[in-house]
C-alpha positions in Angstrom: 55.9 -34.5 -18.9 53.1 -33.1 -16.6 51.0 -35.7 -15.0 47.9 -34.0 -13.6 45.2 -35.4 -11.4 42.0 -33.8 -12.8 41.1 -32.9 -16.4 40.2 -29.4 -15.4 43.5 -28.8 -13.7 45.3 -30.3 -16.8 43.6 -27.7 -19.0 44.4 -24.8 -16.6 48.1 -25.9 -16.9 47.8 -26.1 -20.6 46.6 -22.4 -20.7 49.4 -21.4 -18.2 52.1 -22.9 -20.4 50.6 -21.3 -23.6 50.9 -17.9 -21.8 54.6 -18.6 -21.3 55.0 -19.0 -25.0 55.2 -22.7 -25.1 53.2 -25.0 -27.3 52.0 -27.8 -25.0 50.3 -31.0 -26.1 47.4 -32.2 -24.0 46.2 -35.8 -24.1 42.5 -36.1 -25.0 41.2 -39.6 -24.7 37.8 -38.7 -26.2 39.4 -38.3 -29.7 41.1 -41.2 -31.4 42.9 -38.9 -33.8 44.2 -36.8 -30.9 45.4 -39.9 -29.1 47.3 -41.2 -32.1 48.8 -37.8 -32.9 49.9 -37.5 -29.2 51.7 -40.8 -29.1 53.1 -40.3 -32.7 54.9 -37.2 -31.4 56.1 -39.0 -28.3 57.3 -42.0 -30.3 59.4 -39.7 -32.5 60.9 -38.0 -29.3 59.6 -34.7 -30.5 60.8 -32.0 -27.9 58.0 -30.3 -26.1 55.7 -30.2 -23.1 53.2 -33.1 -22.8 50.2 -33.0 -20.3 48.7 -36.3 -19.1 45.6 -36.6 -17.0 46.3 -39.4 -14.4 43.3 -41.3 -15.6 44.9 -41.9 -19.0 48.2 -43.4 -17.8 47.1 -47.1 -17.9 45.4 -46.7 -21.3 46.8 -49.3 -23.9 47.9 -47.7 -27.1 49.9 -48.7 -30.2 53.7 -48.4 -30.0 57.0 -49.0 -31.8 57.1 -49.6 -35.6 53.3 -50.0 -35.9 52.9 -46.2 -35.2 54.8 -45.2 -38.3 53.1 -47.8 -40.4 49.6 -46.7 -39.5 50.2 -43.0 -40.3 49.5 -41.9 -43.9 51.5 -38.8 -45.1 49.9 -36.4 -47.6 52.1 -34.3 -49.8 52.2 -33.1 -53.4 52.4 -36.0 -55.9 50.2 -38.4 -53.9 47.5 -40.1 -56.0 43.8 -39.7 -55.6 43.1 -43.5 -55.4 45.6 -44.3 -52.7 44.2 -41.5 -50.4 40.6 -42.7 -50.8 41.7 -46.3 -50.3 43.4 -45.4 -47.0 40.4 -43.4 -45.7 38.0 -46.3 -46.5 40.3 -48.9 -44.9 40.8 -46.7 -41.8 37.1 -46.4 -41.2 36.8 -42.7 -41.9 33.2 -41.8 -42.5 32.2 -40.3 -45.9 29.9 -37.3 -45.5 28.7 -34.3 -47.6 30.7 -31.8 -45.4 33.4 -32.6 -42.9 32.5 -31.3 -39.4 34.3 -33.6 -37.0 37.4 -35.7 -36.8 37.3 -39.0 -38.7 35.3 -37.7 -41.6 36.0 -37.1 -45.3 34.1 -35.7 -48.3 34.7 -36.2 -52.1 33.6 -33.3 -54.3 34.7 -32.5 -57.8 38.5 -32.2 -57.9 38.9 -32.0 -54.1 38.9 -34.3 -51.1 38.2 -32.8 -47.7 39.7 -34.7 -44.8 39.4 -34.1 -41.0 42.2 -35.8 -39.2 44.0 -33.7 -36.5 43.0 -30.7 -38.5 40.5 -30.2 -41.4 42.3 -30.1 -44.7 41.3 -29.8 -48.4 43.4 -31.6 -51.0 43.2 -30.3 -54.6 44.1 -32.5 -57.6 45.5 -31.8 -61.0 44.5 -35.0 -62.9 45.0 -37.8 -60.3 47.9 -36.1 -58.4 47.8 -33.6 -55.6 48.5 -30.0 -56.7 48.0 -28.1 -53.4 46.9 -28.7 -49.8 45.0 -26.2 -47.7 43.7 -26.0 -44.1 40.0 -25.2 -44.1 37.5 -23.6 -41.6 34.8 -26.2 -41.1 32.3 -23.4 -40.0 32.5 -21.7 -43.4 33.8 -24.7 -45.4 36.3 -22.2 -47.0 40.1 -22.7 -47.2 42.3 -20.7 -44.8 46.0 -21.3 -45.6 48.1 -23.4 -47.9 50.5 -26.0 -46.4 53.1 -28.4 -47.9 52.0 -31.7 -46.1 50.0 -33.2 -43.3 49.4 -36.6 -41.7 46.2 -38.7 -41.7 46.0 -40.6 -38.4 44.0 -43.8 -38.1 41.0 -44.1 -35.9 42.0 -47.4 -34.3 44.1 -46.6 -31.2 44.0 -50.1 -29.6 47.4 -51.5 -28.7 49.5 -53.3 -26.1 51.7 -50.5 -24.8 50.6 -48.4 -21.8 50.6 -44.7 -22.3 52.6 -44.5 -19.0 55.6 -46.2 -20.7 56.1 -43.1 -22.8 56.9 -41.0 -19.7 60.5 -39.7 -20.0 62.5 -36.5 -19.7 61.4 -34.0 -17.0 58.4 -35.0 -15.0 56.0 -32.9 -12.9 53.6 -34.9 -10.8 52.0 -35.3 -7.4 52.7 -39.1 -7.3 56.1 -40.6 -6.7 55.1 -43.7 -8.6 55.3 -41.8 -11.9 59.0 -40.9 -11.3 60.9 -43.6 -13.2 64.4 -42.3 -14.2 63.4 -38.7 -15.0 66.1 -36.2 -16.1 64.7 -33.9 -13.5 61.5 -33.9 -11.4 59.2 -31.6 -9.5 57.1 -33.4 -7.0 54.1 -31.2 -6.1 52.8 -31.6 -2.5 50.3 -28.9 -2.0 52.6 -25.8 -1.7 55.9 -27.5 -1.3 58.3 -27.9 -4.2 61.4 -30.0 -4.4 62.9 -27.5 -6.9 63.2 -23.9 -5.7 61.7 -21.9 -8.5 62.2 -18.6 -6.6 58.6 -17.7 -7.2 56.2 -16.0 -4.7 52.5 -16.7 -5.2 50.5 -13.6 -4.5 47.2 -13.7 -2.5 43.9 -13.6 -4.5 42.9 -9.9 -4.7 39.4 -10.7 -6.1 39.0 -7.2 -7.6 40.4 -5.3 -4.7 42.8 -3.1 -6.8 43.9 -0.9 -3.9 45.1 -4.0 -2.0 46.8 -5.3 -5.2 48.8 -2.1 -5.6 49.8 -2.1 -1.9 51.2 -5.6 -2.4 53.1 -5.0 -5.6 54.3 -1.4 -5.2 57.5 -2.3 -3.4 58.4 -4.5 -6.4 57.6 -1.8 -8.9 59.7 0.6 -6.9 62.6 -1.9 -7.1 62.4 -2.0 -10.9 60.3 -5.2 -11.4 58.3 -5.1 -14.7 54.5 -5.8 -14.4 52.9 -8.1 -16.9 49.0 -8.2 -16.9 47.5 -11.4 -18.5 43.9 -11.5 -19.6 41.5 -12.7 -22.2 41.9 -10.5 -25.3 38.3 -9.3 -24.8 39.3 -7.7 -21.6 42.6 -6.1 -22.3 41.3 -2.5 -23.0 38.9 -2.6 -20.1 41.6 -3.7 -17.7 44.1 -1.1 -19.0 41.4 1.6 -18.4 40.7 0.4 -14.9 44.3 0.3 -13.8 45.3 3.6 -15.3 42.5 5.3 -13.4 44.1 3.9 -10.2 47.8 4.5 -10.8 49.4 6.4 -13.7 52.3 4.0 -13.6 50.0 1.4 -15.1 50.7 3.1 -18.5 54.0 1.3 -18.4 52.6 -2.2 -17.6 52.8 -4.9 -20.3 49.3 -6.0 -21.3 49.3 -9.5 -22.7 46.8 -12.1 -23.8 46.9 -15.3 -21.8 45.9 -17.1 -18.6 47.5 -17.9 -15.3 45.9 -19.7 -12.4 47.2 -17.1 -9.9 49.2 -14.0 -9.8 52.9 -14.3 -8.8 56.3 -12.6 -8.5 59.4 -14.1 -10.1 62.6 -12.9 -8.3 64.7 -14.7 -10.9 63.3 -12.7 -13.8 62.3 -9.6 -11.8 58.7 -9.6 -13.0 55.3 -9.3 -11.4 52.5 -11.3 -13.2 48.9 -10.3 -12.5 45.9 -12.3 -13.8 42.6 -10.8 -14.8 40.7 -12.4 -11.9 42.6 -10.3 -9.4 41.7 -7.1 -11.2 38.1 -7.8 -12.3 37.1 -10.1 -9.5 36.3 -12.9 -12.0 37.9 -14.7 -14.8 36.5 -15.8 -18.2 36.7 -19.6 -18.5 39.3 -20.8 -20.9 37.9 -23.7 -22.9 39.6 -25.9 -25.4 38.9 -25.1 -29.0 36.2 -27.6 -29.9 34.8 -28.9 -33.1 31.9 -26.9 -34.4 29.1 -28.0 -36.7 28.5 -26.7 -40.2 25.1 -25.7 -41.4 24.9 -27.1 -44.9 24.8 -25.0 -48.0 22.2 -27.4 -49.4 18.8 -26.0 -50.1 16.1 -28.7 -50.1 13.5 -26.4 -51.8 11.5 -28.3 -54.4 10.4 -31.9 -54.8 8.8 -33.3 -58.0 5.1 -32.6 -57.9 5.3 -29.5 -55.6 3.3 -26.5 -56.6 5.5 -23.5 -57.6 4.8 -19.9 -58.6 6.5 -18.2 -61.5 6.0 -14.4 -61.1 5.2 -13.9 -64.8 3.5 -17.2 -65.8 1.7 -18.2 -62.6 1.2 -21.3 -60.5 2.3 -24.7 -61.9 3.7 -28.1 -60.9 7.5 -28.6 -60.6 8.8 -31.4 -62.8 12.5 -31.4 -62.1 15.7 -30.0 -63.7 16.3 -31.1 -67.3 19.4 -30.8 -69.5 18.4 -29.7 -73.0 21.4 -30.9 -75.2 20.4 -28.7 -78.2 20.8 -25.6 -76.0 23.6 -27.1 -73.8 22.0 -25.8 -70.6 19.9 -26.9 -67.6 16.2 -25.9 -67.4 13.7 -25.8 -64.5 10.6 -27.5 -65.8 7.1 -26.3 -64.7 3.8 -28.0 -65.9 0.7 -25.9 -66.4 -3.0 -26.6 -67.3 -3.7 -28.5 -70.5 -0.3 -30.2 -70.3 1.6 -26.9 -71.1 5.3 -27.0 -70.0 7.5 -24.0 -69.3 11.3 -24.5 -69.4 12.8 -21.8 -67.2 16.6 -21.1 -67.7 18.5 -21.6 -64.5 19.6 -17.9 -64.7 15.9 -17.0 -64.1 15.4 -19.2 -61.0 14.9 -16.1 -58.9 11.5 -15.6 -60.4 10.3 -19.1 -59.2 9.3 -19.7 -55.6 7.5 -22.5 -53.8 3.7 -22.1 -53.6 2.6 -21.8 -50.0 -0.9 -20.8 -48.8 -3.3 -21.2 -45.8 -5.5 -23.7 -47.6 -5.3 -27.5 -47.9 -7.1 -27.4 -51.3 -4.9 -27.3 -54.4 -4.5 -23.9 -56.1 -6.0 -22.9 -59.5 -3.7 -23.6 -62.4 -4.1 -21.9 -65.7 -2.7 -22.6 -69.2 0.2 -20.6 -70.5 -2.0 -19.0 -73.2 -4.3 -16.1 -72.3 -4.2 -13.4 -69.6 -5.9 -15.2 -66.7 -2.8 -15.0 -64.5 -2.3 -11.3 -65.2 -5.9 -10.6 -64.0 -5.3 -12.7 -60.8 -2.2 -10.6 -60.0 -4.0 -7.3 -60.7 -6.8 -8.2 -58.3 -4.3 -9.4 -55.6 -2.3 -6.1 -56.0 -5.3 -4.0 -55.2 -6.2 -5.9 -52.0 -2.7 -6.1 -50.8 -2.4 -2.3 -51.3 -5.5 -1.7 -49.1 -4.0 -3.9 -46.3 -0.6 -2.2 -46.6 -2.1 1.2 -46.1 -3.9 0.0 -42.9 -0.6 -1.6 -41.6 1.3 1.7 -42.1 -1.4 3.7 -40.5 -1.2 1.6 -37.3 2.6 1.7 -37.3 2.6 5.4 -37.8 0.4 5.9 -34.7 2.9 4.0 -32.6 5.8 6.0 -33.9 4.2 9.3 -32.9 4.6 8.3 -29.3 7.8 9.3 -27.6 9.4 6.4 -25.7 12.5 6.2 -23.5 16.0 6.8 -24.6 18.2 4.3 -22.6 21.7 5.5 -22.5 24.9 3.5 -22.0 26.2 3.3 -18.4 29.6 2.6 -16.8 28.1 -0.3 -14.9 27.1 -2.2 -18.1 30.7 -2.4 -19.3 31.5 -4.5 -16.2 28.3 -6.5 -16.5 29.2 -7.4 -20.1 32.7 -8.4 -19.1 31.3 -10.8 -16.4 29.7 -12.9 -19.1 31.7 -16.2 -18.7 31.8 -17.1 -22.4 32.8 -15.5 -25.6 29.8 -14.1 -27.5 29.2 -15.6 -30.9 29.3 -13.1 -33.8 25.5 -13.3 -34.1 25.1 -12.6 -30.4 27.3 -9.5 -30.7 25.4 -8.2 -33.6 22.0 -8.7 -31.9 23.2 -7.0 -28.7 24.6 -4.0 -30.7 21.3 -3.7 -32.7 19.1 -3.8 -29.6 21.1 -1.4 -27.6 21.2 1.0 -30.5 17.4 0.8 -30.8 17.0 1.3 -27.0 19.0 4.6 -27.3 16.4 5.9 -29.8 13.5 7.9 -28.4 10.9 5.9 -30.3 9.6 2.7 -28.7 11.4 -0.4 -29.7 9.6 -3.5 -30.9 12.3 -6.1 -31.8 12.3 -9.8 -32.3 15.3 -12.0 -31.5 15.1 -15.5 -33.2 17.6 -18.2 -32.6 17.8 -21.9 -31.8 17.4 -23.2 -28.3 20.7 -22.8 -26.4 22.1 -20.2 -28.8 22.2 -17.4 -26.2 19.0 -15.4 -26.6 18.7 -15.1 -22.8 22.0 -13.4 -22.5 21.0 -10.9 -25.2 17.9 -10.1 -23.3 19.9 -9.7 -20.0 22.0 -7.0 -21.7 18.8 -5.1 -22.6 17.3 -5.6 -19.1 20.5 -4.4 -17.5 20.6 -1.1 -19.5 16.9 -0.5 -18.7 17.4 -1.0 -15.0 20.5 1.1 -14.7 18.7 3.9 -16.5 16.3 3.9 -13.6 13.4 1.9 -15.1 11.7 -1.5 -14.3 11.8 -4.5 -16.6 9.4 -7.4 -16.8 10.1 -10.8 -18.3 7.1 -13.0 -19.4 7.5 -16.7 -19.9 4.9 -19.3 -20.8 5.4 -21.9 -18.1 6.0 -21.9 -14.3 9.0 -24.2 -14.8 10.6 -21.6 -17.2 9.9 -18.8 -14.9 11.7 -20.6 -12.1 14.7 -21.2 -14.3 14.8 -17.6 -15.5 14.6 -16.4 -11.8 17.7 -18.6 -10.9 19.6 -17.4 -14.0 18.9 -13.7 -13.6 19.7 -13.7 -9.9 23.0 -15.5 -10.7 23.9 -13.2 -13.5 23.0 -10.0 -11.6 24.5 -11.1 -8.2 27.3 -8.5 -8.2 24.9 -5.5 -8.8 22.3 -3.8 -6.6 19.3 -5.1 -8.4 16.1 -6.5 -6.8 14.6 -9.5 -8.8 11.4 -11.3 -8.0 9.3 -14.0 -9.7 5.5 -14.3 -9.9 3.5 -17.4 -10.8 1.1 -19.8 -9.3 4.0 -21.3 -7.3 4.3 -18.0 -5.4 2.7 -18.1 -1.9 -0.2 -15.8 -1.4 1.4 -13.6 1.2 4.6 -13.3 -0.9 2.5 -12.5 -4.0 0.8 -9.6 -2.2 4.2 -8.3 -1.0 5.6 -8.5 -4.6 2.5 -6.6 -6.1 3.1 -3.8 -3.5 6.8 -3.6 -4.2 6.3 -3.5 -8.0 3.9 -0.6 -7.6 6.2 1.5 -5.4 9.3 0.7 -7.6 11.2 -1.4 -5.1 11.5 -4.3 -7.5 13.7 -3.7 -10.6 13.1 -6.9 -12.5 9.9 -9.0 -12.4 9.8 -12.4 -14.0 6.5 -14.3 -14.3 3.9 -16.1 -16.4 1.2 -14.1 -18.2 -0.1 -13.3 -14.6 2.3 -10.3 -14.7 0.2 -8.8 -17.5 -2.9 -8.8 -15.3 -4.8 -5.5 -14.8 -4.2 -5.6 -11.0 -0.4 -5.3 -11.4 0.9 -1.7 -11.6 4.5 -0.7 -12.4 5.8 2.5 -11.1 8.3 3.0 -13.8 8.2 0.3 -16.5 10.7 0.6 -19.3 11.1 -2.8 -21.0 8.9 -5.8 -21.6 10.6 -9.1 -22.6 8.4 -11.9 -23.9 10.2 -15.3 -24.0 8.9 -18.1 -26.3 6.7 -15.5 -27.9 5.0 -18.0 -30.2 3.3 -19.4 -27.1 1.3 -16.2 -26.5 -1.7 -14.9 -28.4 -1.7 -11.5 -30.0 -4.2 -10.2 -27.4 -1.9 -11.1 -24.5 1.1 -9.5 -26.1 -0.8 -6.3 -26.9 -2.2 -6.0 -23.4 0.8 -4.4 -21.7 1.7 -2.4 -24.8 -1.7 -0.7 -24.7 -1.3 0.1 -21.0 2.3 1.3 -21.4 2.6 2.4 -25.1 5.9 4.1 -24.5 7.9 1.0 -23.4 10.4 -1.0 -25.4 9.3 -4.5 -26.3 11.7 -7.4 -26.9 10.4 -10.8 -28.2 12.5 -14.0 -27.9 11.6 -17.1 -30.0 13.2 -20.1 -31.6 10.2 -20.6 -33.8 8.6 -17.3 -34.4 4.9 -17.3 -35.3 4.4 -16.5 -39.0 2.7 -13.1 -38.3 5.9 -11.9 -36.6 8.0 -13.6 -39.2 6.4 -11.8 -42.1 6.2 -8.4 -40.5 9.8 -8.5 -39.3 11.0 -9.5 -42.7 9.3 -6.7 -44.3 10.4 -3.7 -42.2 7.4 -3.3 -39.9 9.3 -4.8 -37.0 13.0 -5.0 -36.5 14.7 -8.3 -36.2 17.9 -10.1 -35.2 18.8 -13.7 -36.1 21.2 -15.7 -33.9 22.1 -18.5 -36.2 25.6 -19.3 -34.9 26.0 -22.2 -32.4 28.2 -21.8 -29.4 31.7 -23.4 -29.8 31.5 -27.1 -29.3 27.8 -27.5 -29.9 26.9 -30.4 -32.1 23.7 -31.0 -34.1 21.2 -33.2 -32.3 20.9 -36.6 -33.8 17.2 -37.0 -34.7 15.3 -40.3 -34.8 11.8 -40.4 -36.2 10.4 -43.9 -35.9 7.3 -46.0 -35.3 7.1 -46.7 -31.5 9.7 -49.3 -30.4 10.3 -50.3 -26.8 13.7 -51.6 -27.8 14.8 -48.3 -29.3 13.6 -46.4 -26.2 15.4 -48.9 -23.9 18.6 -48.7 -25.9 18.7 -44.9 -25.8 18.1 -44.8 -22.0 20.8 -47.4 -21.4 23.2 -45.5 -23.7 22.6 -42.2 -21.8 23.1 -43.9 -18.4 26.4 -45.4 -19.5 27.8 -41.9 -20.1 26.4 -40.5 -16.8 23.7 -38.5 -18.3 19.9 -38.0 -17.8 16.8 -38.4 -19.9 13.6 -36.6 -20.6 10.7 -39.0 -21.5 7.7 -37.1 -22.8 4.3 -38.7 -22.4 1.8 -35.9 -23.0 -1.2 -37.6 -21.4 -1.8 -36.8 -17.8 -4.4 -39.6 -17.3 -1.8 -42.3 -18.2 1.4 -40.8 -17.1 1.5 -42.8 -13.9 1.2 -46.0 -15.9 4.1 -45.0 -18.1 6.3 -44.1 -15.1 5.5 -47.6 -13.6 6.3 -49.3 -16.9 9.7 -47.6 -17.1 10.5 -48.4 -13.4 9.8 -52.1 -14.1 12.1 -51.9 -17.1 14.9 -50.0 -15.2 14.6 -51.0 -11.5 18.0 -49.5 -10.7 17.2 -46.0 -12.0 15.4 -43.2 -10.2 12.4 -42.3 -12.4 10.0 -39.5 -11.5 7.1 -37.6 -13.2 6.1 -34.0 -13.6 3.0 -32.4 -15.2 1.0 -29.2 -15.0 -1.7 -30.5 -12.6 0.7 -31.3 -9.8 1.0 -29.1 -6.8 3.5 -26.2 -7.2 5.7 -27.5 -4.4 5.9 -30.9 -5.9 6.9 -29.5 -9.3 9.6 -27.3 -7.7 11.0 -30.3 -5.7 11.1 -32.7 -8.7 12.7 -30.1 -11.0 15.3 -29.1 -8.3 16.3 -32.8 -7.9 16.5 -33.3 -11.6 18.7 -30.2 -11.9 20.9 -31.7 -9.2 21.2 -35.0 -11.1 19.4 -37.0 -8.4 16.8 -38.2 -11.0 17.9 -40.3 -14.0 14.7 -40.2 -16.1 12.0 -37.6 -15.9 8.6 -38.6 -17.4 6.7 -35.4 -18.2 4.2 -33.7 -20.4 5.2 -30.9 -22.7 5.5 -28.7 -19.6 9.3 -29.1 -20.0 9.4 -27.8 -23.6 10.2 -24.2 -22.9 13.7 -22.9 -22.2 15.0 -25.5 -19.7 18.7 -25.6 -19.8 20.2 -28.7 -18.2 23.5 -29.6 -20.0 23.6 -33.1 -18.5 20.3 -34.1 -20.2 21.3 -35.3 -23.7 18.6 -37.7 -24.6 14.9 -36.9 -25.1 12.2 -39.5 -26.1 8.8 -38.2 -27.2 5.8 -40.5 -27.6 3.0 -39.7 -30.1 5.0 -36.9 -31.7 2.4 -36.7 -34.5 0.0 -35.0 -32.1 2.3 -32.1 -31.5 2.7 -28.9 -33.4 6.0 -28.3 -35.2 6.9 -25.5 -32.8 6.4 -27.9 -29.9 8.5 -30.6 -31.5 11.3 -28.2 -32.2 11.2 -26.8 -28.6 11.4 -30.3 -27.2 14.4 -31.1 -29.4 16.0 -27.9 -28.0 15.9 -29.4 -24.4 19.0 -31.5 -25.3 22.3 -30.8 -27.0 23.3 -28.0 -24.7 26.8 -29.3 -24.0 29.6 -30.7 -26.2 28.2 -34.2 -26.1 26.3 -35.7 -29.1 22.6 -35.5 -28.1 19.6 -37.6 -29.2 16.0 -36.6 -29.8 13.7 -39.6 -30.6 10.2 -38.9 -31.9 7.9 -41.9 -31.9 4.6 -42.1 -33.8 2.0 -45.0 -34.0 1.1 -46.9 -37.1 1.8 -44.8 -40.2 -1.7 -45.5 -41.5 -3.2 -43.4 -38.7 -1.1 -40.3 -39.6 -2.5 -37.4 -41.5 -0.7 -35.7 -44.3 0.1 -32.7 -42.1 1.4 -34.9 -39.3 3.8 -36.6 -41.7 4.8 -33.2 -43.0 5.6 -32.0 -39.5 7.8 -35.0 -38.7 9.6 -34.7 -42.1 10.2 -31.0 -41.5 12.1 -31.7 -38.2 14.2 -34.3 -40.0 15.0 -31.9 -42.9 16.0 -29.1 -40.5 18.1 -31.0 -38.0 21.1 -28.7 -38.6 22.0 -26.2 -35.8 20.5 -22.8 -36.4 17.7 -24.0 -38.6 14.7 -22.8 -36.5 14.2 -19.8 -38.7 14.0 -22.0 -41.8 11.7 -24.3 -39.8 9.3 -21.4 -39.1 8.9 -20.9 -42.9 8.1 -24.6 -43.2 5.7 -24.3 -40.3 3.9 -21.5 -42.2 3.3 -24.1 -45.0 2.3 -27.0 -42.7 0.0 -25.3 -40.2 -1.9 -23.0 -42.6 -0.8 -20.2 -40.3 -4.0 -18.2 -40.1 -2.4 -15.6 -37.8 -0.1 -14.3 -40.5 -2.7 -12.0 -42.1 -6.3 -10.9 -41.6 -8.8 -13.4 -42.9 -9.7 -11.0 -45.8 -6.2 -11.6 -47.1 -6.3 -15.4 -47.0 -8.1 -15.6 -50.4 -5.4 -13.3 -51.9 -2.6 -15.6 -50.6 -4.4 -18.7 -52.0 -4.6 -17.1 -55.4 -0.8 -16.2 -55.8 1.0 -17.9 -52.9 2.7 -16.4 -49.8 6.1 -15.8 -51.4 4.7 -13.6 -54.2 2.2 -12.0 -51.8 5.1 -10.9 -49.5 7.2 -9.6 -52.5 4.3 -7.5 -53.7 3.5 -6.4 -50.1 7.2 -5.3 -49.7 7.1 -3.3 -53.0 3.8 -1.6 -52.1 5.1 -0.7 -48.6 8.2 0.9 -50.1 6.1 2.8 -52.7 3.8 4.1 -50.0 6.8 5.2 -48.0 8.3 6.9 -51.1 11.4 4.7 -50.8 13.5 4.0 -53.9 12.6 0.7 -55.7 15.4 -0.8 -57.7 14.5 -1.1 -61.4 15.3 -4.6 -62.7 17.5 -4.9 -65.8 17.8 -8.4 -67.4 21.0 -9.2 -69.2 21.1 -12.3 -71.4 24.4 -13.6 -72.8 24.9 -15.5 -76.1 26.2 -18.6 -74.3 24.1 -20.9 -72.3 25.7 -22.6 -69.3 25.3 -25.4 -66.7 27.2 -26.9 -63.8 28.4 -30.5 -64.8 27.3 -33.4 -62.6 30.8 -34.6 -62.1 31.8 -31.1 -60.8 29.0 -30.9 -58.2 27.4 -34.3 -58.1 24.7 -33.4 -55.5 21.6 -32.1 -57.3 20.4 -30.1 -54.3 23.8 -28.4 -54.1 23.8 -27.6 -57.8 20.3 -26.1 -57.4 21.6 -24.0 -54.5 24.3 -22.5 -56.7 22.0 -21.9 -59.6 19.7 -20.1 -57.2 22.5 -17.9 -55.8 23.9 -17.1 -59.2 20.4 -16.1 -60.4 19.7 -13.9 -57.4 23.1 -12.2 -57.4 22.6 -8.4 -57.8 26.2 -7.3 -58.2 29.4 -8.3 -60.0 31.1 -8.6 -56.6 28.5 -11.2 -55.5 29.1 -13.3 -58.7 32.8 -13.1 -58.2 32.5 -14.3 -54.6 30.3 -17.3 -55.7 32.9 -18.1 -58.4 35.8 -17.9 -55.9 33.8 -20.1 -53.4 33.1 -22.8 -56.0 36.7 -22.9 -57.1 37.8 -23.1 -53.5 35.4 -25.9 -52.6 35.3 -28.0 -55.8 38.5 -27.1 -57.7 
């Protein structure tokens, strides 16, 4: 029993013990399931190592016989009804997909349950046939098991957790020593039990000093074990073997120790990675992740759709035709004509989206009107495609810079204190490969707020600078520039790199000094607002332009530096890319990386869209204060922002409430933001100046007034200001009386509700294309073409024409029709949207392998 003062220290001990090959249990009071599982094992006297934070000792929990009675055991033979009954009575929440503890889902012949682990239970009739652990991120099964326990969510009881302390006890407090079988009382560095261990000093990356200290032990036959994160094993091996050939005989292991030490008892030397690299990657508990739904909410009854062969019509739902024993997608045309599209042909049907508010022209199924419309559209698209390729070819004739890999960047990459997500790794790899190419790079990185786009950009900037070139980062707001400046200086602190910021907050004398230093090459990285694109700023050796929140900049501003420095690489970062960028990157004119994977522990933001209510606002602020957090309150009207601040101060006299907006003096903005960062301000009332890129993990509630007046990109960016920790965050968007809302305003708010999953910003940009009328996607000459056939068919034809002009191979389509019709029964996949998603995927599958993968997935998820 290890009783530890601080939660962080408890977790360090947990990792230390794991590195010794033990399987310690750590008490987590934030999870009811974890609490019950912990005391269940203690009650059964299960041997092991248990770690208690001191703060949990007085917690009252169930005990004795009631523990066994409340646990439900799942094994083969158990019946469907009794499992569902237990889950309902234990207050487990029924959801579509399990993501967190305390949830369950019923689908087809399976039940998914998230107790201490996520499990899938398969049934044969009404009895269990098999049980599998599942991965909530992919919703696929991982491994079969024989049995598992479902723990209740109610952990209230009358027995203190401290009463379970028995066996050996390690603690700093004598009061916890009640008849232990042995004890170690920790008092700074004094131990009652002599463990014959020597703690080594911290070497902090000084490898010469480390070898000087441990060489006598190596000469005496002690074995050396090097523990590190698995990501660093090869790098550490390479570093040590360059210093001392004997390092070839060291044991390199995955694990974590708080400090390096020597054990005379076992004749070993243990070295941790911090002493070799000078830093250590933080070890974090495996946390729950969210799952982006498979559902595809694509069509609603009454929506306009486009069938490639039959034209624009109105969607009228999915209908089962019993005489053909199959499901059909129903489209209504002019004169009441109806087309029944077999579900295997769904890939030919797309939603109609254009730039116009007026309804499209609909033709009857008879005649050749639609064919003529398509022919006219094809000719105009071809003209546009030729022009696009001409401009692209001109840029490709220019030789750019080939940025090579450097030794320093390996160390820089290792210093990143978190594990990269798979999407981050892929984006970094793609960008660095493009930077090695001699042709100028123009690449877009799209990903939700807080998904790690900035780190991806930092890798590119580092390579640029260590190849001897300058980099410039452009951000839309002064506030974001200041944050980037802090983040870049922190990240690059161990390297000889000069970083400066330039905005209206920069004093005049300092500004003149920066301009001079940029021109003579003394500054490596310049971060600023669009001021850094001004004609009076000259770069001695510019190599990379990074544009953050690119949707906030007009095309003219973005092209300004590119025209002055046509050979440079350009990297765009955006959570909601503007449609022009979106279309071009999807169709091969610009390269593109999508970061769609949330960091471990990140939960979807809970979105509230409501008519304005002072009670809801008050409740959300009080809830955030109770958990020690902070709140953004967005009031986007400078003339009345003081009144709003006074109103909130009257409502919450004990809270510190301040304001910030773009017309305030630069020093005032800087002071307020610094105090907010430091947690000295509870509620910050602001305009949308805070929407871009701010990263304050302690702010997990944002309240936005008059959200109907904002664009969808603004709404989505504001939502991204919260939810940057492992806490559940809340984004509340208020609107006035519904009667005052336009159809587009309602559409924007509905879109944010529909795409509340993590990683949905890319889908949201497609929805944005539909709502805003996105005039920047194409030249105005093309708008009429888009209206006549819809954006989806336009982009398909555009893609085919581009490939034809480039002499690329175009796959010839072959249709195969079987003699049997098919459908997915409602009792197998009850959710209509999910059935539609599978119909779509089956229809669009282009290989036998894809079809077999879909079949395997369906059997895995639904039985």
